[in-house]
C-alpha positions as protocol buffer text, in pm:
chain_id: "A"
residue {
  index: 1
  type: MET
  ca { x: 4360 y: -2709 z: 3753 }
}
residue {
  index: 2
  type: ARG
  ca { x: 4626 y: -2951 z: 3626 }
}
residue {
  index: 3
  type: ASP
  ca { x: 4661 y: -3103 z: 3976 }
}
residue {
  index: 4
  type: ALA
  ca { x: 4284 y: -3135 z: 4006 }
}
residue {
  index: 5
  type: ILE
  ca { x: 4269 y: -3321 z: 3674 }
}
residue {
  index: 6
  type: ARG
  ca { x: 4551 y: -3556 z: 3781 }
}
residue {
  index: 7
  type: ILE
  ca { x: 4369 y: -3622 z: 4108 }
}
residue {
  index: 8
  type: MET
  ca { x: 4046 y: -3694 z: 3925 }
}
residue {
  index: 9
  type: GLN
  ca { x: 4226 y: -3929 z: 3686 }
}
residue {
  index: 10
  type: ASN
  ca { x: 4363 y: -4129 z: 3979 }
}
residue {
  index: 11
  type: LEU
  ca { x: 4031 y: -4131 z: 4159 }
}
residue {
  index: 12
  type: ILE
  ca { x: 3845 y: -4256 z: 3852 }
}
residue {
  index: 13
  type: MET
  ca { x: 4099 y: -4532 z: 3793 }
}
residue {
  index: 14
  type: ASN
  ca { x: 4151 y: -4642 z: 4154 }
}
residue {
  index: 15
  type: GLY
  ca { x: 3866 y: -4500 z: 4361 }
}
residue {
  index: 16
  type: ASN
  ca { x: 4102 y: -4324 z: 4600 }
}
residue {
  index: 17
  type: ILE
  ca { x: 4443 y: -4166 z: 4651 }
}
residue {
  index: 18
  type: ASN
  ca { x: 4647 y: -4176 z: 4970 }
}
residue {
  index: 19
  type: ASP
  ca { x: 4949 y: -4022 z: 5139 }
}
residue {
  index: 20
  type: ARG
  ca { x: 5152 y: -4341 z: 5103 }
}
residue {
  index: 21
  type: GLU
  ca { x: 5140 y: -4411 z: 4730 }
}
residue {
  index: 22
  type: ASN
  ca { x: 5051 y: -4061 z: 4604 }
}
residue {
  index: 23
  type: PRO
  ca { x: 5187 y: -3819 z: 4866 }
}
residue {
  index: 24
  type: GLU
  ca { x: 5222 y: -3528 z: 4621 }
}
residue {
  index: 25
  type: LEU
  ca { x: 4868 y: -3557 z: 4487 }
}
residue {
  index: 26
  type: PHE
  ca { x: 4729 y: -3614 z: 4835 }
}
residue {
  index: 27
  type: ALA
  ca { x: 4897 y: -3296 z: 4957 }
}
residue {
  index: 28
  type: ALA
  ca { x: 4784 y: -3102 z: 4649 }
}
residue {
  index: 29
  type: ALA
  ca { x: 4422 y: -3203 z: 4719 }
}
residue {
  index: 30
  type: GLN
  ca { x: 4437 y: -3001 z: 5040 }
}
residue {
  index: 31
  type: GLU
  ca { x: 4527 y: -2674 z: 4865 }
}
residue {
  index: 32
  type: ASP
  ca { x: 4247 y: -2421 z: 4842 }
}
residue {
  index: 33
  type: ALA
  ca { x: 4264 y: -2374 z: 4465 }
}
residue {
  index: 34
  type: VAL
  ca { x: 4266 y: -2747 z: 4399 }
}
residue {
  index: 35
  type: ARG
  ca { x: 3984 y: -2807 z: 4648 }
}
residue {
  index: 36
  type: SER
  ca { x: 3775 y: -2547 z: 4469 }
}
residue {
  index: 37
  type: ALA
  ca { x: 3833 y: -2716 z: 4133 }
}
residue {
  index: 38
  type: LEU
  ca { x: 3748 y: -3056 z: 4279 }
}
residue {
  index: 39
  type: GLU
  ca { x: 3424 y: -2914 z: 4420 }
}
residue {
  index: 40
  type: VAL
  ca { x: 3320 y: -2825 z: 4066 }
}
residue {
  index: 41
  type: PHE
  ca { x: 3378 y: -3185 z: 3957 }
}
residue {
  index: 42
  type: GLU
  ca { x: 3176 y: -3304 z: 4259 }
}
residue {
  index: 43
  type: GLU
  ca { x: 2881 y: -3087 z: 4168 }
}
residue {
  index: 44
  type: GLU
  ca { x: 2886 y: -3154 z: 3794 }
}
residue {
  index: 45
  type: TRP
  ca { x: 2950 y: -3528 z: 3813 }
}
residue {
  index: 46
  type: SER
  ca { x: 2736 y: -3601 z: 4122 }
}
residue {
  index: 47
  type: PHE
  ca { x: 2982 y: -3756 z: 4364 }
}
residue {
  index: 48
  type: TYR
  ca { x: 3127 y: -3682 z: 4707 }
}
residue {
  index: 49
  type: LEU
  ca { x: 3495 y: -3665 z: 4797 }
}
residue {
  index: 50
  type: LEU
  ca { x: 3554 y: -3817 z: 5138 }
}
residue {
  index: 51
  type: ARG
  ca { x: 3868 y: -3699 z: 5311 }
}
residue {
  index: 52
  type: THR
  ca { x: 4013 y: -3914 z: 5589 }
}
residue {
  index: 53
  type: PRO
  ca { x: 4348 y: -3860 z: 5765 }
}
residue {
  index: 54
  type: HIS
  ca { x: 4536 y: -4065 z: 5505 }
}
residue {
  index: 55
  type: ASP
  ca { x: 4304 y: -4115 z: 5206 }
}
residue {
  index: 56
  type: LEU
  ca { x: 4079 y: -3934 z: 4963 }
}
residue {
  index: 57
  type: TYR
  ca { x: 3784 y: -4141 z: 4833 }
}
residue {
  index: 58
  type: LEU
  ca { x: 3539 y: -4086 z: 4549 }
}
residue {
  index: 59
  type: ILE
  ca { x: 3185 y: -4182 z: 4654 }
}
residue {
  index: 60
  type: PRO
  ca { x: 2914 y: -4177 z: 4384 }
}
residue {
  index: 61
  type: LEU
  ca { x: 2585 y: -4021 z: 4491 }
}
residue {
  index: 62
  type: PRO
  ca { x: 2259 y: -4214 z: 4434 }
}
residue {
  index: 63
  type: ASP
  ca { x: 2179 y: -4034 z: 4109 }
}
residue {
  index: 64
  type: ASN
  ca { x: 2527 y: -4090 z: 3963 }
}
residue {
  index: 65
  type: ASP
  ca { x: 2520 y: -4289 z: 3639 }
}
residue {
  index: 66
  type: MET
  ca { x: 2894 y: -4261 z: 3573 }
}
residue {
  index: 67
  type: PHE
  ca { x: 3058 y: -4429 z: 3872 }
}
residue {
  index: 68
  type: SER
  ca { x: 2782 y: -4620 z: 4051 }
}
residue {
  index: 69
  type: VAL
  ca { x: 2756 y: -4998 z: 4044 }
}
residue {
  index: 70
  type: ARG
  ca { x: 2455 y: -5087 z: 3830 }
}
residue {
  index: 71
  type: LEU
  ca { x: 2217 y: -5373 z: 3896 }
}
residue {
  index: 72
  type: ARG
  ca { x: 2313 y: -5518 z: 3558 }
}
residue {
  index: 73
  type: GLU
  ca { x: 2678 y: -5552 z: 3669 }
}
residue {
  index: 74
  type: LEU
  ca { x: 2575 y: -5742 z: 3980 }
}
residue {
  index: 75
  type: ARG
  ca { x: 2340 y: -5962 z: 3778 }
}
residue {
  index: 76
  type: GLU
  ca { x: 2611 y: -6047 z: 3525 }
}
residue {
  index: 77
  type: HIS
  ca { x: 2857 y: -6116 z: 3807 }
}
residue {
  index: 78
  type: THR
  ca { x: 2611 y: -6362 z: 3962 }
}
residue {
  index: 79
  type: ALA
  ca { x: 2556 y: -6577 z: 3652 }
}
residue {
  index: 80
  type: SER
  ca { x: 2514 y: -6548 z: 3278 }
}
residue {
  index: 81
  type: VAL
  ca { x: 2142 y: -6627 z: 3308 }
}
residue {
  index: 82
  type: ALA
  ca { x: 2077 y: -6444 z: 3635 }
}
residue {
  index: 83
  type: ARG
  ca { x: 1763 y: -6236 z: 3671 }
}
residue {
  index: 84
  type: ASN
  ca { x: 1697 y: -5921 z: 3873 }
}
residue {
  index: 85
  type: ALA
  ca { x: 1578 y: -6131 z: 4167 }
}
residue {
  index: 86
  type: ASP
  ca { x: 1919 y: -6302 z: 4173 }
}
residue {
  index: 87
  type: ALA
  ca { x: 2091 y: -5962 z: 4182 }
}
residue {
  index: 88
  type: TYR
  ca { x: 1859 y: -5840 z: 4458 }
}
residue {
  index: 89
  type: LEU
  ca { x: 1944 y: -6150 z: 4659 }
}
residue {
  index: 90
  type: GLN
  ca { x: 2312 y: -6066 z: 4620 }
}
residue {
  index: 91
  type: CYS
  ca { x: 2238 y: -5709 z: 4734 }
}
residue {
  index: 92
  type: TYR
  ca { x: 2066 y: -5841 z: 5044 }
}
residue {
  index: 93
  type: ILE
  ca { x: 2352 y: -6080 z: 5122 }
}
residue {
  index: 94
  type: ILE
  ca { x: 2602 y: -5794 z: 5089 }
}
residue {
  index: 95
  type: MET
  ca { x: 2388 y: -5581 z: 5322 }
}
residue {
  index: 96
  type: VAL
  ca { x: 2385 y: -5859 z: 5581 }
}
residue {
  index: 97
  type: ILE
  ca { x: 2763 y: -5902 z: 5555 }
}
residue {
  index: 98
  type: LEU
  ca { x: 2815 y: -5528 z: 5607 }
}
residue {
  index: 99
  type: TRP
  ca { x: 2578 y: -5531 z: 5903 }
}
residue {
  index: 100
  type: MET
  ca { x: 2761 y: -5826 z: 6059 }
}
residue {
  index: 101
  type: PHE
  ca { x: 3087 y: -5634 z: 6029 }
}
residue {
  index: 102
  type: PHE
  ca { x: 2965 y: -5287 z: 6118 }
}
residue {
  index: 103
  type: GLY
  ca { x: 2653 y: -5322 z: 6332 }
}
residue {
  index: 104
  type: SER
  ca { x: 2798 y: -5210 z: 6663 }
}
residue {
  index: 105
  type: ARG
  ca { x: 2606 y: -4946 z: 6857 }
}
residue {
  index: 106
  type: ASN
  ca { x: 2908 y: -4784 z: 7024 }
}
residue {
  index: 107
  type: GLY
  ca { x: 3149 y: -4520 z: 6895 }
}
residue {
  index: 108
  type: LYS
  ca { x: 3345 y: -4782 z: 6701 }
}
residue {
  index: 109
  type: PRO
  ca { x: 3100 y: -4939 z: 6453 }
}
residue {
  index: 110
  type: GLN
  ca { x: 3323 y: -5229 z: 6345 }
}
residue {
  index: 111
  type: ARG
  ca { x: 3244 y: -5533 z: 6558 }
}
residue {
  index: 112
  type: ALA
  ca { x: 3428 y: -5809 z: 6368 }
}
residue {
  index: 113
  type: SER
  ca { x: 3764 y: -5832 z: 6192 }
}
residue {
  index: 114
  type: SER
  ca { x: 3666 y: -6142 z: 5992 }
}
residue {
  index: 115
  type: LEU
  ca { x: 3363 y: -6358 z: 5922 }
}
residue {
  index: 116
  type: ARG
  ca { x: 3341 y: -6724 z: 5836 }
}
residue {
  index: 117
  type: ILE
  ca { x: 3132 y: -6809 z: 5533 }
}
residue {
  index: 118
  type: LYS
  ca { x: 2931 y: -7066 z: 5726 }
}
residue {
  index: 119
  type: ASP
  ca { x: 2838 y: -6805 z: 5988 }
}
residue {
  index: 120
  type: ILE
  ca { x: 2711 y: -6572 z: 5714 }
}
residue {
  index: 121
  type: VAL
  ca { x: 2501 y: -6858 z: 5574 }
}
residue {
  index: 122
  type: GLU
  ca { x: 2355 y: -6929 z: 5919 }
}
residue {
  index: 123
  type: LYS
  ca { x: 2266 y: -6563 z: 5972 }
}
residue {
  index: 124
  type: LEU
  ca { x: 2096 y: -6548 z: 5632 }
}
residue {
  index: 125
  type: ASP
  ca { x: 1896 y: -6861 z: 5715 }
}
residue {
  index: 126
  type: GLU
  ca { x: 1776 y: -6687 z: 6031 }
}
residue {
  index: 127
  type: ARG
  ca { x: 1673 y: -6373 z: 5848 }
}
residue {
  index: 128
  type: PHE
  ca { x: 1504 y: -6545 z: 5558 }
}
residue {
  index: 129
  type: SER
  ca { x: 1302 y: -6754 z: 5803 }
}
residue {
  index: 130
  type: ALA
  ca { x: 1129 y: -6434 z: 5921 }
}
residue {
  index: 131
  type: ASP
  ca { x: 761 y: -6412 z: 5832 }
}
residue {
  index: 132
  type: THR
  ca { x: 797 y: -6079 z: 5652 }
}
residue {
  index: 133
  type: THR
  ca { x: 463 y: -5929 z: 5552 }
}
residue {
  index: 134
  type: GLN
  ca { x: 379 y: -5746 z: 5231 }
}
residue {
  index: 135
  type: GLU
  ca { x: 340 y: -5425 z: 5432 }
}
residue {
  index: 136
  type: ASP
  ca { x: 698 y: -5457 z: 5557 }
}
residue {
  index: 137
  type: THR
  ca { x: 840 y: -5501 z: 5206 }
}
residue {
  index: 138
  type: GLU
  ca { x: 648 y: -5225 z: 5029 }
}
residue {
  index: 139
  type: ASN
  ca { x: 874 y: -4954 z: 5169 }
}
residue {
  index: 140
  type: VAL
  ca { x: 1190 y: -5105 z: 5015 }
}
residue {
  index: 141
  type: GLN
  ca { x: 1023 y: -5162 z: 4676 }
}
residue {
  index: 142
  type: ILE
  ca { x: 1162 y: -5516 z: 4655 }
}
residue {
  index: 143
  type: ASN
  ca { x: 965 y: -5839 z: 4655 }
}
residue {
  index: 144
  type: PHE
  ca { x: 1131 y: -5982 z: 4964 }
}
residue {
  index: 145
  type: HIS
  ca { x: 936 y: -6306 z: 4936 }
}
residue {
  index: 146
  type: LYS
  ca { x: 1079 y: -6368 z: 4589 }
}
residue {
  index: 147
  type: ILE
  ca { x: 1442 y: -6329 z: 4697 }
}
residue {
  index: 148
  type: ALA
  ca { x: 1373 y: -6535 z: 5008 }
}
residue {
  index: 149
  type: GLU
  ca { x: 1249 y: -6815 z: 4784 }
}
residue {
  index: 150
  type: LYS
  ca { x: 1562 y: -6776 z: 4571 }
}
residue {
  index: 151
  type: TRP
  ca { x: 1768 y: -6833 z: 4883 }
}
residue {
  index: 152
  type: LYS
  ca { x: 1565 y: -7127 z: 5004 }
}
residue {
  index: 153
  type: ASP
  ca { x: 1572 y: -7290 z: 4661 }
}
residue {
  index: 154
  type: SER
  ca { x: 1952 y: -7241 z: 4643 }
}
residue {
  index: 155
  type: LEU
  ca { x: 1931 y: -7064 z: 4306 }
}
residue {
  index: 156
  type: ILE
  ca { x: 1887 y: -7337 z: 4046 }
}
residue {
  index: 157
  type: LEU
  ca { x: 2073 y: -7204 z: 3742 }
}
residue {
  index: 158
  type: SER
  ca { x: 2164 y: -7351 z: 3405 }
}
residue {
  index: 159
  type: GLU
  ca { x: 2511 y: -7456 z: 3517 }
}
residue {
  index: 160
  type: GLY
  ca { x: 2368 y: -7661 z: 3800 }
}
residue {
  index: 161
  type: ARG
  ca { x: 2249 y: -7626 z: 4156 }
}
residue {
  index: 162
  type: LYS
  ca { x: 2444 y: -7368 z: 4357 }
}
residue {
  index: 163
  type: ASN
  ca { x: 2435 y: -7427 z: 4730 }
}
residue {
  index: 164
  type: LYS
  ca { x: 2404 y: -7149 z: 4984 }
}
residue {
  index: 165
  type: THR
  ca { x: 2776 y: -7141 z: 5056 }
}
residue {
  index: 166
  type: GLU
  ca { x: 2851 y: -7072 z: 4691 }
}
residue {
  index: 167
  type: ILE
  ca { x: 2586 y: -6800 z: 4679 }
}
residue {
  index: 168
  type: VAL
  ca { x: 2757 y: -6622 z: 4970 }
}
residue {
  index: 169
  type: ARG
  ca { x: 3097 y: -6674 z: 4809 }
}
residue {
  index: 170
  type: THR
  ca { x: 2964 y: -6503 z: 4494 }
}
residue {
  index: 171
  type: ALA
  ca { x: 2875 y: -6195 z: 4700 }
}
residue {
  index: 172
  type: CYS
  ca { x: 3218 y: -6201 z: 4867 }
}
residue {
  index: 173
  type: ARG
  ca { x: 3389 y: -6218 z: 4526 }
}
residue {
  index: 174
  type: PHE
  ca { x: 3194 y: -5910 z: 4419 }
}
residue {
  index: 175
  type: LEU
  ca { x: 3310 y: -5720 z: 4727 }
}
residue {
  index: 176
  type: GLU
  ca { x: 3666 y: -5837 z: 4664 }
}
residue {
  index: 177
  type: LYS
  ca { x: 3644 y: -5727 z: 4301 }
}
residue {
  index: 178
  type: HIS
  ca { x: 3557 y: -5375 z: 4415 }
}
residue {
  index: 179
  type: LYS
  ca { x: 3847 y: -5367 z: 4665 }
}
residue {
  index: 180
  type: LEU
  ca { x: 3621 y: -5369 z: 4969 }
}
residue {
  index: 181
  type: MET
  ca { x: 3700 y: -5714 z: 5110 }
}
residue {
  index: 182
  type: GLU
  ca { x: 3984 y: -5962 z: 5116 }
}
residue {
  index: 183
  type: PHE
  ca { x: 3862 y: -6301 z: 4996 }
}
residue {
  index: 184
  type: ARG
  ca { x: 3994 y: -6597 z: 4804 }
}
residue {
  index: 185
  type: ASP
  ca { x: 3790 y: -6891 z: 4684 }
}
residue {
  index: 186
  type: GLU
  ca { x: 3994 y: -7138 z: 4889 }
}
residue {
  index: 187
  type: GLU
  ca { x: 3941 y: -6938 z: 5209 }
}
residue {
  index: 188
  type: ASP
  ca { x: 3658 y: -6982 z: 5457 }
}
residue {
  index: 189
  type: GLU
  ca { x: 3679 y: -6623 z: 5581 }
}
residue {
  index: 190
  type: VAL
  ca { x: 3618 y: -6275 z: 5448 }
}
residue {
  index: 191
  type: ARG
  ca { x: 3786 y: -5964 z: 5591 }
}
residue {
  index: 192
  type: PRO
  ca { x: 3719 y: -5594 z: 5529 }
}
residue {
  index: 193
  type: ARG
  ca { x: 3990 y: -5389 z: 5361 }
}
residue {
  index: 194
  type: GLN
  ca { x: 4088 y: -5050 z: 5497 }
}
residue {
  index: 195
  type: ARG
  ca { x: 3895 y: -4889 z: 5214 }
}
residue {
  index: 196
  type: LEU
  ca { x: 3567 y: -5037 z: 5338 }
}
residue {
  index: 197
  type: ILE
  ca { x: 3647 y: -4959 z: 5701 }
}
residue {
  index: 198
  type: ASP
  ca { x: 3708 y: -4595 z: 5612 }
}
residue {
  index: 199
  type: LEU
  ca { x: 3396 y: -4564 z: 5396 }
}
residue {
  index: 200
  type: MET
  ca { x: 3175 y: -4718 z: 5663 }
}
residue {
  index: 201
  type: THR
  ca { x: 3331 y: -4532 z: 5957 }
}
residue {
  index: 202
  type: TYR
  ca { x: 3361 y: -4186 z: 5805 }
}
residue {
  index: 203
  type: TYR
  ca { x: 3066 y: -4176 z: 5567 }
}
residue {
  index: 204
  type: TYR
  ca { x: 2802 y: -4448 z: 5550 }
}
residue {
  index: 205
  type: LEU
  ca { x: 2757 y: -4498 z: 5925 }
}
residue {
  index: 206
  type: SER
  ca { x: 2627 y: -4158 z: 6020 }
}
residue {
  index: 207
  type: ASP
  ca { x: 2387 y: -4165 z: 6314 }
}
residue {
  index: 208
  type: LYS
  ca { x: 2090 y: -4140 z: 6076 }
}
residue {
  index: 209
  type: ARG
  ca { x: 2205 y: -4428 z: 5857 }
}
residue {
  index: 210
  type: VAL
  ca { x: 2294 y: -4649 z: 6155 }
}
residue {
  index: 211
  type: GLY
  ca { x: 1948 y: -4592 z: 6300 }
}
residue {
  index: 212
  type: GLU
  ca { x: 1779 y: -4688 z: 5973 }
}
residue {
  index: 213
  type: ILE
  ca { x: 1990 y: -5003 z: 5926 }
}
residue {
  index: 214
  type: ASN
  ca { x: 1946 y: -5122 z: 6285 }
}
residue {
  index: 215
  type: ALA
  ca { x: 1572 y: -5058 z: 6269 }
}
residue {
  index: 216
  type: LEU
  ca { x: 1545 y: -5273 z: 5956 }
}
residue {
  index: 217
  type: PHE
  ca { x: 1732 y: -5567 z: 6107 }
}
residue {
  index: 218
  type: GLU
  ca { x: 1560 y: -5537 z: 6444 }
}
residue {
  index: 219
  type: LYS
  ca { x: 1222 y: -5563 z: 6268 }
}
residue {
  index: 220
  type: GLU
  ca { x: 1336 y: -5882 z: 6093 }
}
residue {
  index: 221
  type: GLU
  ca { x: 1472 y: -6028 z: 6416 }
}
residue {
  index: 222
  type: ASN
  ca { x: 1141 y: -5962 z: 6588 }
}
residue {
  index: 223
  type: HIS
  ca { x: 957 y: -6141 z: 6305 }
}
residue {
  index: 224
  type: ALA
  ca { x: 1195 y: -6436 z: 6332 }
}
residue {
  index: 225
  type: GLY
  ca { x: 1178 y: -6450 z: 6710 }
}
residue {
  index: 226
  type: ILE
  ca { x: 1557 y: -6434 z: 6730 }
}
């Protein structure tokens, strides 16, 4: 139980442990008694432990209120006066970035090692130009037209007009903050960290999830005539 608690402490603080920085804890996590104790934490605290060849990751489940990123955090990251629509726009931008990195249909989902900010902006312009109907947006429970207008209006906030490049940079900073991307304000590119590659490859991109994501973007591309 002591090893399980130490593992949980590291996971809560860092999101993962690995065989490079924490070889003893990583090895202990494979022992039957420790695995059983960790399974209790998983069930009680509503998260999933993803084991890859070299890392152990803590992934909050949708109903997790302890470890999940809340909409309020994303809203506050966007701007001091940001509204929910601003946060939803950031969510959509992040989804597009992930799709641009991991939208391949073959056995290796990653299709890009880096993306230029201007290319992300251009892709968003394409998608927000789609004539999305109310029927299309009801299923996702988000007013797509409202966030599209936010994008087209370049988010006029109290500190001044933020252009589309800065809006995308804000999303990249959020991903960098959560150790998913490598990005610096002076850079024009964003790159996925190994953490994100592992999470997408071993967990989020199951066949079912890939099918749902591709279907969503294909519908938008058909609307846009891309």
